[in-house]
C-alpha positions as CSV (number, residue, x, y, z in Angstrom):
1,M,0.0,0.0,0.0
2,D,1.5,3.3,-1.0
3,M,1.6,6.3,1.5
4,Q,-1.2,8.3,-0.2
5,T,-3.6,5.4,0.2
6,Y,-2.5,4.9,3.8
7,I,-3.1,8.6,4.5
8,L,-6.6,8.4,2.9
9,L,-7.6,5.2,4.8
10,P,-9.0,7.0,7.9
11,T,-11.2,9.2,5.8
12,L,-12.4,6.2,3.8
13,L,-13.1,4.3,7.0
14,V,-15.2,7.1,8.4
15,V,-17.1,7.6,5.2
16,F,-17.8,3.9,4.8
17,G,-18.8,3.7,8.4
18,A,-21.2,6.6,8.0
19,I,-22.8,4.9,5.0
20,V,-23.2,1.6,6.9
21,M,-24.7,3.4,9.9
22,M,-27.3,5.1,7.6
23,M,-28.2,1.8,6.1
24,I,-28.7,0.0,9.5
25,S,-30.5,3.0,11.1
26,A,-33.7,1.9,9.3
27,A,-33.6,-1.5,11.1
28,E,-35.5,-1.0,14.3
29,S,-34.4,-4.4,15.6
30,I,-30.8,-3.3,16.2
31,S,-30.3,-1.9,19.7
32,I,-28.5,1.4,20.4
33,R,-25.7,-0.6,22.1
34,K,-25.1,-2.7,18.9
35,R,-25.1,0.4,16.8
36,S,-22.5,2.0,19.1
37,V,-20.3,-1.0,18.8
38,I,-20.6,-0.9,15.0
39,S,-19.6,2.7,15.0
40,L,-16.6,2.0,17.2
41,L,-15.5,-0.7,14.8
42,F,-15.0,2.0,12.1
43,L,-13.8,4.8,14.3
44,I,-11.1,3.1,16.4
45,P,-9.1,1.8,13.4
46,A,-9.4,5.3,11.8
47,F,-8.1,6.9,15.0
48,V,-5.2,4.5,15.3
49,I,-4.1,5.1,11.8
50,N,-4.3,8.9,12.3
51,V,-2.3,8.7,15.4
52,S,0.4,6.7,13.6
53,L,0.6,9.5,11.0
54,L,1.1,12.3,13.6
55,G,4.9,12.2,13.7
56,D,5.4,12.9,10.0
57,S,5.3,16.2,8.2
58,F,3.5,15.9,4.8
59,S,1.2,17.4,2.3
60,Y,-0.6,15.4,-0.4
61,N,-2.9,16.5,-3.2
62,V,-5.5,13.7,-3.5
63,L,-6.3,12.9,-7.1
64,P,-5.0,16.2,-8.5
65,E,-6.0,15.4,-12.1
66,Y,-9.6,14.9,-11.1
67,L,-10.1,17.3,-8.2
68,N,-7.9,20.1,-9.6
69,N,-5.7,20.3,-6.4
70,I,-8.7,21.1,-4.2
71,F,-8.5,18.1,-1.8
72,V,-5.3,18.3,0.2
73,I,-4.4,16.2,3.2
74,D,-1.6,17.5,5.3
75,T,-0.3,17.3,8.9
76,F,-2.8,19.8,10.3
77,A,-5.7,18.0,8.6
78,V,-4.6,14.7,10.2
79,L,-4.3,16.3,13.7
80,L,-7.7,17.9,13.4
81,S,-9.4,14.7,12.2
82,S,-7.7,12.8,15.1
83,F,-9.3,15.2,17.5
84,L,-12.7,14.9,15.8
85,I,-12.6,11.1,15.7
86,L,-11.5,11.0,19.4
87,G,-14.4,13.3,20.3
88,A,-16.8,10.9,18.4
89,I,-15.3,7.9,20.2
90,L,-15.7,9.6,23.6
91,T,-19.2,10.6,22.8
92,I,-20.2,7.1,21.9
93,L,-18.6,5.7,25.0
94,L,-20.5,8.0,27.3
C-alpha cells in the first residue's frame, strides 16, 4: 500500500462507516448498544491510523488530475481529524 492510500484510509473508513450506519438505522431491531459497537469498529481503526501519522510532516494532493488540487491532506488535517474522531469515540462511549 502506498503512502497516499494509507493517509486516505482513515477518511475512507469514516465515510464507509457513516454509510453503513445510515443503512442500518432503518432497522429497528438493532439496539442502540449494537449500533454504538458498529460505529466504534469503524472509528477506532481510523483513529489508530491517524495517530500513527502524527509524527510525520507531509502534504498530499488527492487525485489532482480529477479534483484540480482542491482536496489536500496535510499534517494539520490529520491532527484535526484525530481530535474529531477522538471526540466521536468519547461521545459514543458516554
